[in-house]
C-alpha positions as CSV (number, residue, x, y, z in Angstrom):
1,X,7.3,-3.2,-2.4
2,X,6.0,0.3,-0.6
3,X,2.5,1.6,-1.3
4,X,-1.1,1.2,-1.2
5,X,-3.3,-1.8,-1.8
6,X,-6.9,-0.5,-2.2
7,X,-9.0,-3.3,-1.0
8,X,-12.2,-4.1,-0.9
9,X,-12.8,-5.7,2.8
10,X,-15.3,-8.7,2.5
11,X,-17.8,-8.9,4.8
12,X,-17.1,-11.7,7.8
13,X,-13.1,-10.5,8.0
14,X,-11.7,-8.2,10.6
15,X,-9.9,-5.7,9.5
16,X,-6.6,-7.4,11.5
17,X,-7.5,-10.7,9.3
18,X,-7.1,-8.6,6.0
19,X,-3.9,-7.2,7.1
20,X,-2.6,-10.8,8.0
21,X,-4.2,-12.3,4.8
22,X,-1.9,-10.0,2.8
23,X,1.3,-10.3,4.9
24,X,1.1,-13.8,3.8
25,X,0.0,-13.5,-0.1
26,X,3.0,-10.5,-0.3
27,X,5.0,-12.7,2.2
28,X,6.0,-9.0,3.7
29,X,5.9,-8.1,7.3
30,X,5.3,-4.1,7.1
31,X,1.7,-4.1,6.5
32,X,-1.4,-1.6,8.5
33,X,-5.1,-0.6,7.6
34,X,-5.8,2.5,7.7
35,X,-9.6,2.5,10.1
36,X,-10.8,-0.5,11.1
37,X,-14.2,-1.7,9.7
38,X,-16.2,-4.5,11.7
39,X,-16.6,-8.1,10.8
40,X,-20.3,-7.7,9.2
41,X,-19.5,-4.3,7.0
42,X,-18.0,-4.2,3.5
43,X,-16.3,-1.9,1.8
44,X,-12.8,0.7,0.8
45,X,-9.9,-0.5,3.2
46,X,-6.4,1.0,2.1
47,X,-4.1,-1.4,3.0
48,X,-0.7,0.0,3.5
49,X,2.4,-1.6,2.4
50,X,6.2,-1.4,3.5
51,X,7.1,2.6,4.0
52,X,3.3,3.5,2.8
53,X,2.7,2.2,6.8
54,X,4.3,5.4,7.7
55,X,0.9,7.2,6.4
56,X,-1.7,5.3,8.6
57,X,-2.6,8.1,10.5
58,X,-2.8,10.8,7.6
59,X,-5.0,8.7,5.4
60,X,-7.3,7.5,8.5
61,X,-7.7,11.1,9.2
62,X,-9.8,11.4,5.5
63,X,-13.0,11.8,5.1
64,X,-14.9,8.6,4.9
65,X,-18.5,7.6,2.8
66,X,-20.6,4.8,3.9
67,X,-24.2,4.0,2.5
68,X,-26.5,2.6,5.6
69,X,-29.2,1.0,6.6
70,X,-31.6,2.3,9.7
71,X,-33.9,-0.4,11.1
72,X,-37.2,1.9,12.7
73,X,-38.7,0.0,15.8
74,X,-36.0,-1.9,17.6
75,X,-32.9,-1.0,19.7
76,X,-30.1,-3.9,20.2
77,X,-27.6,-3.4,23.1
78,X,-24.7,-3.3,20.2
79,X,-26.5,-1.2,18.0
80,X,-26.3,-3.3,14.8
81,X,-28.3,-6.6,13.8
82,X,-26.0,-8.7,15.6
83,X,-26.9,-7.6,19.2
84,X,-29.5,-8.7,22.2
85,X,-32.8,-6.4,21.4
86,X,-33.0,-4.1,24.2
87,X,-36.0,-2.1,22.8
88,X,-39.0,-2.4,20.9
89,X,-41.7,-0.1,19.6
90,X,-44.2,-1.0,16.6
91,X,-43.8,1.2,13.5
92,X,-47.5,1.8,12.8
93,X,-47.0,4.9,10.9
94,X,-43.6,5.3,8.9
95,X,-42.0,8.6,8.9
96,X,-42.5,10.5,5.7
97,X,-40.1,11.6,3.1
98,X,-40.1,15.6,4.5
99,X,-39.7,14.3,8.1
100,X,-36.7,12.0,7.6
101,X,-34.9,14.8,5.3
102,X,-35.3,17.5,7.9
103,X,-34.4,15.0,10.8
104,X,-31.4,14.0,8.6
105,X,-30.5,17.6,7.8
106,X,-30.3,18.1,11.7
107,X,-27.1,16.0,12.0
108,X,-25.4,18.0,9.6
109,X,-22.3,20.0,10.6
110,X,-20.4,19.1,14.0
111,X,-22.2,17.3,16.4
112,X,-21.1,14.9,20.0
113,X,-21.8,10.9,19.8
114,X,-21.4,9.1,22.5
115,X,-19.5,5.9,22.0
116,X,-21.0,2.6,22.0
117,X,-20.7,-0.2,24.9
118,X,-19.8,-2.7,21.9
119,X,-16.4,-0.4,20.3
120,X,-12.7,-0.6,21.0
121,X,-12.3,3.1,22.4
122,X,-10.6,2.9,26.1
123,X,-11.6,4.0,29.0
124,X,-9.0,4.1,32.0
125,X,-6.7,1.0,29.7
126,X,-9.7,-1.3,29.2
127,X,-11.6,-1.3,25.9
128,X,-15.4,-0.4,26.4
129,X,-16.4,-4.1,24.7
130,X,-14.6,-5.5,27.8
131,X,-16.8,-3.3,30.3
132,X,-20.1,-4.3,27.9
133,X,-19.3,-8.2,28.4
134,X,-19.1,-8.2,31.9
135,X,-22.0,-5.7,32.2
136,X,-20.1,-3.2,33.9
137,X,-21.6,0.4,33.5
138,X,-18.7,3.2,32.4
139,X,-19.0,6.5,31.6
140,X,-18.2,6.9,28.2
141,X,-16.4,10.3,26.8
142,X,-18.0,12.1,24.6
143,X,-16.5,13.2,21.1
144,X,-17.3,15.5,18.4
145,X,-17.1,14.7,14.7
146,X,-18.3,16.3,11.6
147,X,-21.4,14.9,9.1
148,X,-20.5,16.5,5.9
149,X,-23.2,15.6,4.1
150,X,-25.9,13.0,4.5
151,X,-28.7,12.0,1.9
152,X,-32.0,9.7,2.0
153,X,-31.7,7.0,-1.0
154,X,-34.2,4.7,-1.8
155,X,-34.0,1.6,-0.3
156,X,-34.0,-1.3,-2.4
157,X,-35.7,-3.5,0.7
158,X,-39.6,-3.5,0.6
159,X,-39.7,-2.8,4.6
160,X,-41.3,0.7,5.6
161,X,-39.2,0.2,8.3
162,X,-35.8,0.8,7.0
163,X,-34.5,4.4,6.1
164,X,-31.0,4.4,3.7
165,X,-28.5,6.4,4.4
166,X,-25.6,8.1,2.5
167,X,-23.0,9.9,5.0
168,X,-19.9,11.7,4.6
169,X,-18.2,12.1,7.8
170,X,-14.6,12.7,9.5
171,X,-12.7,10.2,11.2
172,X,-14.0,8.7,14.5
173,X,-17.5,8.9,13.2
174,X,-19.6,5.8,14.7
175,X,-22.4,5.3,11.7
176,X,-23.6,2.7,14.5
177,X,-25.0,5.4,16.7
178,X,-25.9,7.8,14.3
179,X,-28.3,5.4,13.1
180,X,-29.3,5.3,16.6
181,X,-29.8,8.9,17.0
182,X,-31.5,9.4,14.0
183,X,-34.5,7.0,15.1
184,X,-34.7,8.8,18.4
185,X,-35.1,11.9,16.2
186,X,-37.5,10.0,14.6
187,X,-39.4,9.0,17.6
188,X,-37.9,5.0,17.4
189,X,-35.9,3.0,18.9
190,X,-33.5,2.1,15.9
191,X,-30.0,-0.1,15.2
192,X,-27.7,-0.1,12.2
193,X,-29.2,-2.8,10.0
194,X,-26.7,-2.9,7.2
195,X,-23.5,-0.8,6.6
196,X,-21.0,-0.4,3.3
197,X,-18.0,2.2,2.8
198,X,-17.9,3.5,-0.4
199,X,-14.9,5.8,0.0
200,X,-12.0,6.1,2.1
201,X,-10.5,9.9,1.2
202,X,-10.2,9.8,-2.3
203,X,-9.9,6.1,-2.5
204,X,-13.2,4.5,-4.0
205,X,-15.1,1.5,-4.3
206,X,-14.0,1.6,-8.3
207,X,-10.3,1.4,-7.0
208,X,-10.6,-1.4,-4.9
209,X,-9.6,-5.2,-5.6
210,X,-11.0,-8.0,-4.0
211,X,-9.3,-11.3,-2.5
212,X,-9.9,-13.4,-5.4
213,X,-8.5,-10.7,-7.9
214,X,-5.2,-10.2,-5.3
215,X,-4.6,-14.2,-5.1
216,X,-4.7,-14.2,-8.6
217,X,-2.6,-11.5,-9.3
218,X,0.1,-12.9,-7.0
219,X,-0.1,-16.2,-8.8
220,X,0.9,-14.5,-11.8
221,X,3.6,-12.2,-9.9
222,X,1.4,-9.2,-11.5
223,X,0.8,-8.2,-7.6
224,X,3.0,-4.8,-8.3
225,X,0.1,-3.4,-10.6
226,X,-2.7,-3.4,-8.1
227,X,0.2,-0.9,-6.1
228,X,-1.1,2.2,-5.5
229,X,1.9,5.2,-5.1
230,X,2.0,6.5,-1.8
231,X,1.1,10.3,-2.5
232,X,-2.1,8.7,-3.8
233,X,-3.3,8.4,0.1
234,X,-1.7,12.2,0.9
235,X,-3.7,14.2,-2.4
236,X,-5.7,15.7,1.0
237,X,-2.8,17.7,2.3
238,X,-0.7,20.7,0.5
239,X,2.2,20.3,-1.2
240,X,5.3,22.1,-1.5
241,X,7.6,21.6,-4.6
242,X,11.5,22.1,-3.9
243,X,14.6,21.6,-5.9
244,X,17.3,19.5,-6.1
245,X,19.6,21.0,-3.8
246,X,16.9,20.8,-0.9
247,X,15.8,17.9,-1.8
248,X,19.0,16.1,0.0
249,X,18.0,18.2,3.2
250,X,14.6,16.7,3.0
251,X,15.9,13.1,2.8
252,X,18.3,13.8,5.6
253,X,15.8,14.8,7.7
254,X,16.9,18.4,8.2
255,X,14.9,21.1,9.4
256,X,14.4,24.1,7.1
257,X,13.0,27.4,6.9
258,X,9.8,28.1,6.7
259,X,8.3,29.5,3.4
260,X,6.3,32.3,3.6
261,X,3.3,30.7,2.1
262,X,3.1,27.9,4.7
263,X,0.8,29.3,7.6
264,X,-1.3,26.4,8.1
265,X,-0.4,24.0,11.3
266,X,-1.5,21.1,9.3
267,X,0.6,18.6,7.9
268,X,2.1,19.3,4.3
269,X,4.2,16.6,1.8
270,X,7.4,17.8,0.2
271,X,7.4,16.9,-3.5
272,X,11.0,16.9,-5.8
273,X,8.9,17.1,-9.4
274,X,6.7,13.6,-9.1
275,X,8.8,11.8,-6.3
276,X,7.3,12.4,-2.5
277,X,10.1,13.3,-0.4
278,X,8.6,13.6,2.9
279,X,5.8,15.2,5.6
280,X,6.9,18.1,7.2
281,X,4.9,20.4,9.3
282,X,5.8,23.8,11.2
283,X,7.7,23.1,13.9
284,X,6.3,23.3,17.7
285,X,8.7,25.2,19.5
286,X,10.3,27.7,15.9
287,X,7.4,29.0,14.0
288,X,9.9,30.3,11.5
289,X,11.3,26.8,11.1
290,X,9.5,23.5,9.2
291,X,10.4,20.2,10.4
292,X,10.3,16.3,9.2
293,X,7.2,13.9,10.8
294,X,8.1,11.3,7.7
295,X,10.4,10.7,5.2
296,X,10.9,8.3,2.6
297,X,13.6,6.9,1.3
298,X,14.2,6.8,-2.4
């Protein structure tokens, strides 16, 4: 079984928990997820199966879409509602719509983030949350991420301290940190009150299945009906079609002469009709050639 299982991750499970459960359900070892979601976050979590695990880093590298709620007035050590409160300020006069939109707009484009202490980013071989649990301070590496779009939404909750937003962002973006920084820009300590991932690349909520649906399909031996083709996770890459003669060279992992129209150093897919053969890129040492970085068996 090779492809992508578009899972709707439930709250209360880690991304690794989801992988373990899929392994058991499908009785297979080669299973991997494409971007960690915290246990209290639900949403789109593509699970790669079999040869699909070869595309994990390429699918992880896609844009993500989230809906988050920011709680103004309290900051926590974990930057979400699970952590201990470390700062408070009463929200006497909540920010108006015009001010919120102006602040949100200021975060669009490339921004610099400092990862939260309670995160899996590694410093000197240890994860930041390991330092945090021991109350050890450590310098955190800054990272540049891109906020492609950010919108203010109407919250269903009758609480004027909550600001609901929709964010389309690059990989590596910490929405918790974004919520905290937006709160600061509005003049308040803040934390992320809730988060849902609506899309990873072109895979959206409408494409996903819950574990209940997956388990029912397995019992009825219909699990193959839920699996998307591997190429579905690569539709953000350019494509180079080849003929049958070249197809066999590609499947044997051969380097090829670079076509003139291939100029980007980004990876691209090699297709024979509708069959995914490989992912290639320009050879780093021989710019007149292209080389395979992933080859898929037929």
